[in-house]
C-alpha positions as CSV (number, residue, x, y, z in Angstrom):
1,M,31.2,-126.7,23.7
2,P,34.1,-124.5,22.8
3,G,34.0,-123.4,19.2
4,E,37.6,-124.2,18.4
5,F,41.0,-125.1,19.8
6,T,44.5,-124.6,18.5
7,L,46.7,-127.4,17.3
8,H,50.2,-126.2,16.7
9,G,49.0,-122.8,15.7
10,V,46.1,-124.0,13.5
11,F,42.6,-123.4,14.7
12,V,40.6,-126.6,14.6
13,P,36.8,-126.7,15.1
14,T,35.7,-128.9,18.0
15,L,33.1,-130.5,15.7
16,V,35.9,-131.8,13.4
17,A,37.8,-133.3,16.3
18,M,34.6,-135.0,17.5
19,M,33.9,-136.3,14.0
20,V,37.3,-137.9,13.8
21,L,36.8,-139.5,17.3
22,A,33.4,-140.8,16.2
23,W,34.9,-142.2,13.0
24,V,37.6,-144.0,15.0
25,L,35.1,-145.4,17.5
26,G,32.7,-146.4,14.7
27,S,35.5,-148.1,12.8
28,G,36.4,-150.1,15.9
29,L,32.8,-151.1,16.4
30,A,32.5,-152.1,12.7
31,F,35.6,-154.3,13.1
32,V,34.1,-156.0,16.1
33,L,30.8,-156.6,14.4
34,R,32.6,-157.9,11.3
35,R,34.6,-160.4,13.5
36,V,31.5,-161.7,15.2
37,G,29.6,-162.1,11.9
38,A,26.9,-159.5,12.5
39,Y,27.3,-158.1,8.9
40,R,25.6,-161.3,7.5
41,H,22.4,-159.9,8.9
42,I,22.8,-156.3,7.8
43,W,21.1,-155.4,4.5
44,H,23.3,-152.5,3.5
45,P,26.6,-152.3,5.4
46,P,27.7,-148.8,4.2
47,L,24.3,-147.4,5.3
48,F,24.6,-149.1,8.6
49,N,28.1,-147.7,9.1
50,L,26.8,-144.2,8.4
51,A,24.1,-144.7,10.9
52,V,26.6,-145.9,13.5
53,F,28.8,-142.9,12.9
54,V,25.8,-140.5,13.3
55,V,24.7,-142.2,16.6
56,V,28.3,-142.2,18.0
57,L,28.8,-138.6,17.0
58,D,25.5,-137.6,18.6
59,G,26.5,-139.5,21.8
60,L,29.9,-137.7,21.9
61,L,28.4,-134.3,21.4
62,R,25.8,-135.0,24.1
63,L,28.6,-136.0,26.5
64,L,30.5,-132.9,25.7
65,H,27.5,-130.6,26.3
66,G,26.2,-132.6,29.2
67,N,22.7,-132.9,27.6
68,T,20.6,-136.0,28.1
69,P,17.2,-136.7,26.5
């Protein structure tokens, strides 16, 4: 994984870009789960959303590195 990239002359760490992408994907997934009513069965939605964010971020980082378990 490259350490950083430039965005209009500002160096941005790759991890920050991946975190933003994971947040967008996680928000989309949360929207879909909310629409189908899955949040009725989730005990603590903010904690669940954090777990989804971490899982999506891990998946994106593994895709970028090419690592598989």
